[in-house]
N, CA, C and O of each residue as an XYZ file, in Angstrom:
540
protein
N      60.880    159.415    131.867
C      61.737    159.822    131.074
C      63.251    159.748    131.513
O      63.974    159.307    130.620
N      63.985    160.127    132.860
C      64.870    159.584    133.026
C      65.239    158.167    132.362
O      66.000    157.622    131.562
N      64.364    157.989    133.089
C      64.944    155.692    132.371
C      65.062    155.843    131.452
O      65.071    154.730    130.925
N      65.255    157.007    130.323
C      64.937    156.320    129.277
C      66.260    157.352    128.693
O      66.930    157.042    127.708
N      66.402    158.157    129.204
C      67.409    159.392    128.749
C      68.987    158.563    129.487
O      70.204    158.743    129.439
N      68.273    157.861    129.962
C      70.243    157.029    130.691
C      70.144    155.810    130.060
O      71.136    155.220    130.488
N      69.563    155.047    129.300
C      69.612    153.748    128.257
C      70.106    154.778    127.498
O      71.333    154.847    127.553
N      69.432    155.826    126.621
C      69.857    156.445    125.339
C      71.552    156.827    125.598
O      72.242    156.751    124.581
N      72.240    157.219    126.849
C      73.420    157.400    126.977
C      73.904    156.429    127.456
O      75.080    156.711    127.683
N      73.750    155.681    127.679
C      74.527    154.279    127.873
C      74.865    153.418    126.350
O      75.831    153.178    125.626
N      73.524    153.171    126.407
C      73.374    152.510    124.550
C      75.438    153.739    123.313
O      76.539    153.440    122.850
N      74.439    155.113    123.507
C      75.357    155.646    122.891
C      77.379    155.071    123.267
O      78.340    154.790    122.551
N      77.179    155.140    124.441
C      78.718    155.146    124.735
C      78.866    153.804    124.580
O      79.894    153.597    123.935
N      78.392    152.947    124.833
C      79.018    151.298    124.092
C      79.036    151.429    122.843
O      79.724    150.574    122.285
N      78.439    152.333    122.030
C      79.077    152.131    120.552
C      80.351    153.268    120.241
O      80.466    153.671    119.083
N      80.897    153.558    120.852
C      81.931    154.915    120.820
C      82.849    154.189    120.021
O      82.508    153.286    119.257
N      84.648    154.790    120.286
C      85.639    154.711    120.295
C      85.835    153.475    120.725
O      85.405    153.254    121.857
N      86.513    152.329    119.996
C      87.775    151.638    120.331
C      88.424    151.074    121.110
O      88.380    150.112    121.877
N      89.415    152.292    120.592
C      90.542    153.126    120.945
C      91.559    152.328    119.826
O      92.757    152.519    120.038
N      91.298    151.646    118.915
C      92.395    151.403    118.002
C      92.440    152.449    117.080
O      91.545    153.082    116.518
N      94.068    152.527    117.020
C      94.388    153.671    115.913
C      95.070    153.155    114.759
O      95.956    152.431    115.213
N      95.127    153.147    113.384
C      95.967    152.796    112.163
C      96.161    153.336    112.415
O      96.358    152.983    113.578
N      96.566    155.075    112.337
C      97.180    156.567    111.798
C      98.030    156.514    112.768
O      97.839    155.794    113.748
N      99.118    157.298    112.617
C      99.831    158.053    113.636
C      98.549    159.455    114.189
O      97.968    159.670    115.252
N      98.551    159.871    113.378
C      97.824    161.255    113.257
C      96.741    161.100    113.065
O      96.507    160.235    112.220
N      95.011    162.100    113.962
C      94.028    161.687    113.101
C      94.432    163.478    112.765
O      93.299    163.904    112.545
N      95.245    164.521    112.635
C      95.326    165.878    112.255
C      95.089    165.309    110.343
O      95.491    164.270    109.820
N      94.426    166.284    109.813
C      94.079    165.943    108.329
C      95.900    166.246    107.635
O      96.736    166.998    108.135
N      96.060    165.388    106.393
C      97.160    165.986    106.271
C      97.070    166.611    104.789
O      96.031    166.752    104.144
N      98.166    166.901    104.445
C      98.560    168.141    103.056
C      98.112    167.387    102.116
O      98.319    166.187    102.296
N      97.294    167.825    100.699
C      96.844    166.815     99.898
C      97.764    166.100     99.233
O      97.490    164.980     98.802
N      99.384    166.860     99.013
C     100.001    166.468     98.738
C     100.771    165.302     99.242
O     101.703    164.872     98.563
N     100.407    164.666    100.565
C     100.815    163.889    101.353
C     100.439    162.424    101.245
O     100.943    161.518    101.908
N      99.331    162.285    100.172
C      98.139    161.259    100.112
C      98.607    161.002     99.003
O      99.260    161.656     98.189
N      98.092    159.659     99.047
C      97.932    159.148     97.404
C      96.631    159.651     96.706
O      95.500    159.925     97.107
N      97.336    159.661     95.346
C      96.120    160.270     94.460
C      95.803    161.664     94.139
O      95.014    162.218     93.374
N      97.305    162.307     95.578
C      96.763    163.595     95.761
C      95.362    163.906     96.917
O      94.762    164.978     96.835
N      95.070    163.145     97.666
C      93.826    163.375     98.204
C      92.683    163.946     97.143
O      91.831    164.813     97.342
N      92.842    163.487     96.439
C      91.480    163.602     95.698
C      90.294    162.637     95.981
O      89.295    162.919     95.317
N      90.175    161.642     96.749
C      89.246    160.625     97.188
C      88.974    161.384     98.838
O      87.999    161.072     99.521
N      89.641    162.038     99.129
C      88.925    162.261    100.275
C      87.538    163.456    100.244
O      87.474    164.327     99.376
N      86.642    163.319    101.189
C      86.270    163.772    101.198
C      84.933    164.309     99.933
O      84.509    165.404     99.564
N      84.653    163.020     99.622
C      83.914    162.888     98.320
C      83.015    161.178     99.128
O      83.456    160.290     99.858
N      81.689    161.421     98.514
C      80.836    159.842     98.920
C      81.357    158.860     97.860
O      81.709    159.204     96.732
N      81.371    157.695     98.298
C      81.840    156.516     97.240
C      81.500    155.413     97.047
O      81.841    154.446     97.729
N      80.428    155.386     95.628
C      78.860    154.437     95.465
C      80.177    152.938     95.289
O      81.381    153.185     95.217
N      79.817    151.990     95.264
C      80.057    150.549     94.765
C      79.855    150.537     93.037
O      79.134    151.252     92.343
N      80.722    149.509     92.677
C      80.156    149.294     91.694
C      80.335    148.242     90.812
O      80.107    148.066     89.616
N      81.151    147.104     92.386
C      80.710    145.599     92.595
C      79.571    145.311     92.959
O      78.769    145.796     93.756
N      79.597    143.922     91.856
C      78.677    142.654     91.668
C      78.894    141.969     93.115
O      79.991    141.738     93.624
N      77.736    141.714     93.629
C      78.734    140.793     95.427
C      78.430    141.684     96.457
O      78.120    141.335     97.596
N      78.575    143.574     95.806
C      78.691    144.142     97.151
C      77.633    144.015     97.410
O      76.749    143.683     96.621
N      77.453    144.344     99.024
C      76.345    144.588     99.952
C      74.894    146.380     98.953
O      75.572    147.331     98.563
N      73.931    146.485     98.810
C      73.678    147.125     97.426
C      73.680    148.795     98.301
O      73.223    149.130     99.395
N      74.297    149.439     97.399
C      74.294    150.266     97.921
C      75.923    150.823     98.925
O      76.441    151.912     99.174
N      76.155    149.791     99.153
C      77.699    149.983     99.724
C      78.343    151.270     99.465
O      78.588    151.503     98.281
N      78.675    152.175    100.349
C      79.259    153.576    100.116
C      80.730    153.721    101.247
O      81.020    153.439    102.410
N      81.056    154.042    100.625
C      82.453    154.324    101.700
C      83.139    156.174    101.363
O      83.669    156.669    100.369
N      82.721    156.840    102.973
C      83.714    157.973    102.869
C      84.969    157.831    103.258
O      85.221    156.728    103.742
N      85.704    158.473    103.212
C      87.368    158.867    102.979
C      87.336    160.781    104.009
O      87.730    161.798    103.437
N      86.911    160.794    105.174
C      86.678    162.131    105.792
C      88.525    162.922    106.398
O      89.549    162.572    106.984
N      87.783    164.381    105.591
C      89.675    164.748    105.877
C      90.345    164.826    107.614
O      91.535    164.857    107.924
N      89.444    164.841    108.308
C      89.726    164.048    109.602
C      90.242    162.739    109.933
O      90.543    162.595    111.118
N      90.385    161.928    109.304
C      90.825    160.688    108.862
C      90.032    159.720    109.602
O      90.607    158.852    110.258
N      88.216    159.819    109.538
C      87.532    159.177    110.072
C      86.941    158.886    109.108
O      86.686    159.748    108.268
N      86.552    157.582    108.952
C      86.142    156.508    107.618
C      84.415    156.342    107.826
O      84.088    156.667    108.967
N      83.924    156.157    107.459
C      82.351    155.805    107.228
C      82.195    154.580    105.989
O      82.531    154.830    104.832
N      81.854    153.748    106.240
C      81.390    153.076    106.175
C      79.761    152.486    105.989
O      79.132    152.518    107.047
N      78.968    151.935    104.745
C      77.786    152.169    105.103
C      77.262    150.896    103.593
O      77.944    150.218    102.824
N      76.088    151.043    103.725
C      75.467    150.407    102.782
C      73.791    150.897    103.105
O      73.318    151.537    104.044
N      73.184    150.316    101.943
C      71.711    150.063    102.237
C      70.707    149.681    103.524
O      69.936    150.157    104.357
N      71.562    147.969    102.837
C      71.505    147.554    104.247
C      72.239    146.686    104.745
O      72.303    145.559    104.253
N      72.878    147.019    105.731
C      73.660    146.760    106.376
C      74.549    147.936    107.213
O      74.803    149.098    106.895
N      74.974    147.025    108.611
C      75.138    147.923    109.752
C      75.884    149.287    109.085
O      75.956    149.216    107.858
N      76.538    150.707    109.772
C      77.720    151.167    109.250
C      78.948    150.838    109.896
O      79.081    149.995    110.783
N      79.642    151.397    109.506
C      80.768    151.547    109.948
C      82.169    152.799    110.443
O      82.865    153.429    109.647
N      82.227    152.841    111.650
C      83.364    154.422    111.602
C      84.204    153.890    112.061
O      84.078    153.079    112.979
N      85.438    154.270    111.444
C      87.316    154.043    112.083
C      87.728    154.839    111.614
O      87.075    155.676    110.992
N      88.992    154.842    111.762
C      89.958    155.883    111.475
C      90.617    155.109    110.555
O      90.852    153.907    110.428
N      91.015    156.797    109.534
C      92.347    155.469    108.487
C      93.629    156.593    108.756
O      93.908    157.458    109.586
N      94.053    156.171    107.855
C      95.766    156.851    107.978
C      96.565    156.125    106.426
O      96.309    155.041    105.902
N      97.464    157.062    106.042
C      98.640    156.685    105.340
C      99.272    155.255    105.639
O      98.972    154.606    106.642
N     100.075    154.874    104.780
C     100.891    153.877    104.881
C     101.977    154.347    103.969
O     101.136    154.690    103.138
N     103.018    154.641    103.435
C     103.625    155.000    102.242
C     102.377    155.746    101.225
O     101.560    156.649    101.403
N     102.739    154.807    100.050
C     101.766    154.944     99.258
C     100.342    154.805     98.741
O      99.704    155.064     97.720
N     100.094    154.097    100.335
C      98.752    153.559    100.480
C      98.303    154.066    101.647
O      98.970    154.676    102.482
N      96.539    153.657    101.702
C      96.045    154.058    103.139
C      95.523    152.567    103.863
O      95.175    151.593    103.195
N      95.543    152.600    105.019
C      94.991    152.035    106.040
C      93.818    152.349    106.772
O      93.364    153.433    107.138
N      93.363    151.020    106.932
C      91.786    151.172    108.469
C      91.439    149.868    108.831
O      91.669    148.820    108.226
N      90.797    150.074    109.999
C      90.517    148.919    111.107
C      89.047    148.160    110.698
O      88.047    148.859    110.860
N      88.865    146.922    110.232
C      87.536    145.653    109.807
C      87.419    145.335    111.984
O      88.011    144.724    112.874
N      86.853    145.779    111.888
C      86.642    144.319    113.296
C      88.382    144.363    113.806
O      88.786    143.256    114.160
N      89.079    145.123    113.854
C      90.280    144.718    114.338
C      90.621    144.442    113.743
O      91.767    144.723    114.093
N      90.780    143.814    112.496
C      91.776    143.772    111.210
C      91.709    144.648    110.196
O      90.799    145.027    109.459
N      93.077    144.944    110.325
C      93.823    146.360    109.555
C      94.152    145.097    108.311
O      94.622    144.006    107.988
N      93.279    146.635    107.916
C      93.489    146.800    106.188
C      94.408    147.822    105.783
O      94.800    148.908    106.210
N      94.647    146.915    104.595
C      95.897    148.643    103.456
C      95.762    148.030    102.232
O      95.871    146.876    101.818
N      95.476    149.189    101.724
C      94.743    149.638    100.266
C      95.770    150.659     99.013
O      96.210    151.804     99.115
N      95.852    149.851     98.110
C      96.136    150.935     96.814
C      95.356    151.850     96.433
O      94.252    151.405     96.119
N      95.494    153.235     96.301
C      94.164    153.899     95.728
C      94.470    153.843     94.311
O      95.388    153.058     94.071
N      94.100    154.292     93.539
C      93.781    154.566     92.004
C      93.132    155.323     91.589
O      92.053    154.762     91.780
N      92.912    156.164     91.164
C      91.645    156.878     90.291
C      91.831    156.682     88.775
O      92.574    157.542     88.302
N      91.499    156.049     88.142
C      91.492    155.604     86.785
C      90.935    157.404     85.727
O      91.560    157.964     84.826
N      89.383    157.858     86.468
C      88.857    158.784     85.946
C      88.576    159.851     87.545
O      88.376    159.433     88.686
N      88.640    160.943     87.177
C      87.972    161.869     88.503
C      86.964    161.678     89.481
O      86.670    162.223     90.545
N      86.388    160.452     88.595
C      85.125    159.782     89.223
C      84.856    158.634     89.608
O      83.761    158.194     89.958
N      85.865    158.110     89.554
C      86.526    156.942     89.842
C      87.470    156.645     91.067
O      88.362    157.416     91.420
N      87.224    155.619     91.591
C      87.956    154.911     92.586
C      87.899    153.951     92.507
O      86.872    153.293     92.341
N      89.504    153.388     92.644
C      89.480    151.998     93.145
C      91.166    151.442     94.480
O      92.391    151.562     94.512
N      90.304    150.989     95.119
C      91.328    150.192     95.693
C      91.532    149.161     96.157
O      90.930    148.601     97.073
N      92.497    148.786     95.496
C      93.534    147.715     95.763
C      93.574    146.786     97.158
O      94.298    147.291     98.016
N      92.999    145.648     97.512
C      92.962    145.703     99.025
C      94.427    145.062     99.030
O      94.593    144.778     97.844
N      95.285    144.778     99.546
C      96.896    144.563    100.098
C      96.807    142.947    100.830
O      96.073    142.520    101.721
N      98.010    142.218     99.937
C      97.735    140.249    100.877
C      95.834    139.945    100.601
O      95.395    139.003    101.260
N      94.993    140.557     99.858
C      93.941    139.067     99.323
C      93.695    139.106     97.336
O      93.080    138.311     96.626
N      94.558    140.519     96.917
C      94.477    140.083     95.550
C      92.770    140.591     95.594
O      91.799    139.966     95.168
N      92.808    141.900     96.246
C      91.502    142.072     96.217
C      91.183    143.708     95.059
O      91.981    144.635     94.918
N      90.301    143.627     94.644
C      90.001    145.426     94.003
C      88.634    146.057     94.276
O      87.858    145.389     93.593
N      88.090    146.795     94.783
C      87.029    147.434     94.950
C      87.263    148.538     94.376
O      88.193    149.321     94.572
N      86.352    148.604     93.612
C      85.667    150.060     92.813
C      84.248    150.485     93.119
O      83.295    149.779     93.449
N      84.329    152.026     92.904
C      83.641    152.880     93.453
C      83.385    154.059     91.897
O      84.017    154.393     90.895
N      82.222    154.300     92.466
C      82.526    156.105     91.754
C      81.772    156.979     92.368
O      80.988    156.528     93.204
N      81.798    158.350     92.142
C      81.695    158.998     92.935
C      80.102    159.316     93.207
O      79.432    159.264     92.175
N      79.416    159.617     94.337
C      77.841    159.635     94.093
C      77.617    161.149     93.747
O      78.526    161.969     93.616
N      76.384    161.382     93.629
C      75.683    162.495     92.791
C      74.324    162.882     93.559
O      73.559    161.963     93.851
N      73.985    164.235     93.905
C      72.540    163.840     94.717
C      71.750    164.808     93.323
O      72.021    165.381     92.268
N      70.747    164.513     94.137
C      70.245    163.305     94.681
C      70.627    161.291     94.628
O      70.987    160.588     93.685
N      70.362    160.980     95.941
C      71.164    158.912     95.841
C      69.991    158.618     96.472
O      69.703    159.138     97.550
N      69.251    157.799     95.882
C      68.227    156.819     96.855
C      68.976    155.620     97.138
O      69.853    155.295     96.338
N      68.734    154.830     98.286
C      68.921    153.195     97.998
C      68.226    152.424     97.142
O      67.030    152.592     96.905
N      69.022    151.438     96.580
C      67.770    150.881     95.402
C      67.109    149.869     95.896
O      67.584    149.112     96.742
N      66.240    149.795     95.528
C      65.616    148.740     96.645
C      65.502    146.784     96.749
O      65.627    145.897     95.905
N      65.272    146.788     97.905
C      66.237    145.434     98.385
C      64.906    144.421     97.175
O      63.794    144.401     96.647
N      66.752    143.473     97.480
C      65.799    142.163     95.875
C      64.601    141.415     96.729
O      64.338    141.198     97.912
N      64.136    141.200     95.669
C      62.593    140.088     96.586
C      63.409    138.503     96.650
O      62.831    137.530     97.133
């Protein structure tokens, strides 16, 4: 039992913080200091795009943590920050910067700078169940 506990602790510590910090501070910012008045923060957003992994979702937490996940891929936790009127985060040490827009209160669009890529999301509602894996 002690060996199992030690292995679990080692595994969890290996999955920890990478030391990268895309934002100057992890303290929550006032909503007025955020793009879209912070309306995208603290909500679960599910991708509406074809070609993205099924059930792809993104959650910008108020403490500047970002959770990205899908129904069939490993999740990612990183920090996010504000760069002028854009937001930014790291994906596998690659800095990502995006322009935020909200065409409707339950719609989120991220235009990734330098890739001319647009990611579209809709607000998730409970209950939500991952779609079936394609056969």
